C-alpha positions as CSV (number, residue, x, y, z in Angstrom):
1,M,53.2,138.5,139.6
2,I,53.3,135.8,142.9
3,S,50.3,133.1,141.1
4,F,50.5,131.2,145.0
5,I,53.0,130.5,147.7
6,R,53.3,127.4,149.4
7,G,54.8,127.1,152.5
8,E,54.0,126.4,156.6
9,L,51.2,128.5,158.4
10,V,52.2,130.3,161.0
11,G,49.4,132.4,161.7
12,F,46.3,134.2,161.9
13,E,45.3,137.8,162.3
14,R,41.5,139.5,161.7
15,D,41.7,139.3,158.3
16,K,44.6,137.7,157.2
17,V,47.1,134.9,157.2
18,I,50.8,134.4,157.5
19,V,52.5,131.8,155.7
20,D,56.3,131.1,156.2
21,V,57.9,130.5,153.1
22,Q,61.8,129.2,153.5
23,G,61.9,132.4,156.5
24,V,60.2,134.8,154.9
25,G,57.1,135.6,156.3
26,Y,54.1,136.1,153.6
27,G,51.2,138.1,154.5
28,I,47.9,137.7,152.8
29,F,44.7,138.6,153.0
30,M,41.8,136.4,152.6
31,P,38.2,135.9,152.8
32,E,37.1,135.0,156.4
33,R,35.2,132.1,154.9
34,S,38.2,130.4,153.3
35,M,40.3,130.8,156.8
36,G,38.1,129.2,158.0
37,M,38.9,125.9,156.1
38,L,42.5,126.0,156.2
39,P,44.8,124.0,159.0
40,R,45.7,124.4,161.4
41,T,49.0,126.8,162.1
42,G,52.8,124.5,162.0
43,N,51.1,122.8,158.7
44,D,51.8,123.1,155.2
45,V,49.6,125.5,153.1
46,K,49.0,126.4,149.0
47,I,47.4,129.4,148.8
48,H,46.7,130.9,145.8
49,T,46.9,134.5,145.6
50,Y,46.7,137.8,143.6
51,L,49.2,140.8,144.3
52,N,47.4,144.3,144.0
53,V,50.0,146.8,143.3
54,K,48.9,150.8,144.3
55,E,51.1,154.0,144.5
56,D,51.7,153.5,148.2
57,A,51.5,149.2,148.9
58,M,51.4,146.1,147.6
59,Q,49.2,143.4,149.1
60,L,48.6,139.8,148.7
61,F,45.2,138.0,148.8
62,G,45.3,134.3,148.9
63,F,42.1,132.0,147.9
64,L,42.0,128.1,148.3
65,T,41.0,127.7,144.3
66,R,42.5,129.5,141.3
67,E,39.0,130.3,140.8
68,E,37.7,132.1,143.5
69,V,41.0,134.2,142.1
70,T,39.1,134.6,139.0
71,L,36.3,135.6,141.0
72,F,38.1,138.0,143.0
73,K,39.1,139.7,140.1
74,M,36.1,140.2,138.0
75,L,34.6,141.7,141.1
76,I,37.5,144.2,141.7
77,G,36.9,144.7,137.9
78,V,33.4,146.4,138.5
79,S,33.6,150.1,139.3
80,G,33.4,150.9,143.0
81,I,34.7,147.8,144.4
82,G,37.9,148.0,145.5
83,P,40.3,144.7,146.3
84,K,38.8,144.9,150.7
85,G,35.3,145.0,149.4
86,A,36.1,142.1,146.7
87,L,37.5,140.2,149.9
88,G,34.1,141.2,151.9
89,I,31.9,139.7,149.3
90,L,33.4,136.6,149.0
91,S,33.5,136.1,152.6
92,A,29.8,136.7,152.6
93,L,29.3,134.3,149.8
94,S,30.4,131.3,148.5
95,A,32.2,131.3,144.7
96,D,28.6,129.2,143.8
97,D,26.4,131.7,145.3
98,L,27.6,134.5,144.4
99,R,27.5,133.1,140.6
100,F,23.7,131.6,141.4
101,A,23.2,135.4,142.9
102,V,24.1,137.0,140.0
103,L,22.7,135.1,137.1
104,S,19.2,135.5,139.4
105,G,19.2,138.7,140.3
106,D,19.2,138.9,143.6
107,A,21.2,141.5,144.9
108,K,19.6,141.2,148.3
109,A,21.9,138.2,148.7
110,I,24.8,140.6,148.2
111,C,23.7,143.2,149.9
112,A,24.7,140.5,153.0
113,A,28.7,141.4,152.4
114,P,29.7,143.9,154.3
115,G,29.5,147.6,152.9
116,I,27.9,146.6,149.9
117,G,24.6,148.7,149.0
118,K,21.9,147.7,146.8
119,K,23.0,150.1,144.3
120,T,26.2,148.7,144.2
121,A,25.0,144.8,143.9
122,E,22.9,145.8,141.2
123,K,25.5,147.6,139.7
124,L,28.2,144.4,140.3
125,I,24.6,141.8,138.8
126,I,24.6,144.3,135.0
127,E,28.0,144.2,134.6
128,L,29.2,140.5,135.9
129,K,25.7,138.4,134.2
130,D,27.1,138.7,130.6
131,K,30.5,137.3,132.1
132,L,29.0,134.2,134.1
133,D,27.1,130.6,132.5
134,L,24.3,129.1,134.0
135,E,25.4,125.9,132.3
136,D,29.3,126.7,134.0
137,I,27.2,126.8,137.7
138,L,25.1,123.8,136.9
139,N,28.1,121.7,135.9
140,H,30.1,122.3,138.1
141,N,32.5,120.2,139.5
142,Q,30.9,117.6,137.5
143,P,33.0,115.0,135.2
144,D,34.0,115.7,131.6
145,S,31.5,113.1,130.0
146,A,28.6,114.8,132.2
147,K,29.6,117.9,130.5
148,L,28.9,116.6,126.9
149,P,25.8,117.5,125.0
150,G,23.6,114.6,124.5
151,K,23.8,112.6,120.8
152,A,21.7,113.8,118.5
153,G,17.7,114.8,119.8
154,E,18.4,114.2,123.0
155,N,18.5,117.3,125.6
156,S,22.0,117.2,127.2
157,I,22.1,117.5,130.7
158,S,22.7,121.8,131.0
159,E,19.6,121.6,128.8
160,I,17.5,119.4,131.2
161,Q,18.7,121.2,133.9
162,S,18.0,124.7,132.9
163,E,14.4,123.5,132.1
164,A,14.5,122.4,135.4
165,V,15.2,125.6,136.9
166,Q,12.8,127.1,134.8
167,A,9.6,125.5,136.4
168,L,10.6,125.8,139.6
169,I,10.9,129.5,138.7
170,A,7.3,129.1,137.1
171,L,6.4,127.9,140.7
172,G,6.5,130.5,142.3
173,Y,10.4,129.3,144.1
174,G,13.6,132.1,144.0
175,S,15.7,132.3,141.2
176,T,18.6,131.3,143.6
177,E,17.3,128.8,145.6
178,S,16.2,126.8,142.9
179,M,19.5,126.9,140.8
180,K,20.6,125.1,144.3
181,A,18.4,122.6,144.4
182,V,19.5,121.6,140.9
183,K,22.5,121.3,141.5
184,K,22.1,119.8,144.6
185,A,20.5,117.1,143.1
186,G,22.7,115.6,140.8
187,D,23.0,115.0,136.7
188,E,21.4,111.4,137.0
189,Y,18.4,112.7,135.4
190,S,17.4,111.7,131.7
191,S,13.8,113.9,132.2
192,V,13.1,116.9,132.9
193,E,10.6,115.1,135.5
194,Q,12.6,113.5,137.1
195,L,15.0,116.0,137.8
196,L,12.1,118.3,139.3
197,K,11.0,115.7,141.2
198,A,14.3,115.5,142.7
199,S,14.8,119.0,142.9
200,L,11.7,119.6,145.2
201,K,12.7,117.6,147.7
202,N,15.6,119.8,148.4
203,L,13.1,122.9,148.6
204,F,11.3,121.1,151.7
């Protein structure tokens, strides 16, 4: 298994990049949004990879983070979604947007990916929903201290955020946009009311 490739970025093709590692050029398929975040050719890069082995080919798929590799492997584990389909999904949706879409049951957002129809999107949601966790998403990229439960009798940050999401949904906002608004508001609020007011500002 090739976990990552580190070398000089020497070229871009339609759906892959070429990285020179000590004189060997590796062709790595990547999501379009990830390719757009790479530096110009001539710079050194580190790309996390997944090696897909088939009877007639060996293909490297690359991502900017290990988190994206994990999501990619989850996607290709869904019946009917191959590596290229999974790459298309991660081109159309960021890692967080994909999580939000799955947990909120937003098949329409997933259908924005090329070649993904409504039935496939719904199947993806059913198969991945239990593998993803709202708390993990809301706490994503927060410092470890913010992820710890509160003291006895207090709500943890994740509980406050979850309640704020549910409150926004009750007010008529969509599940996906509610999750995004709460996450964008941050984690410095000690009550649902405070977080809800801050989240509402992100919806206007």
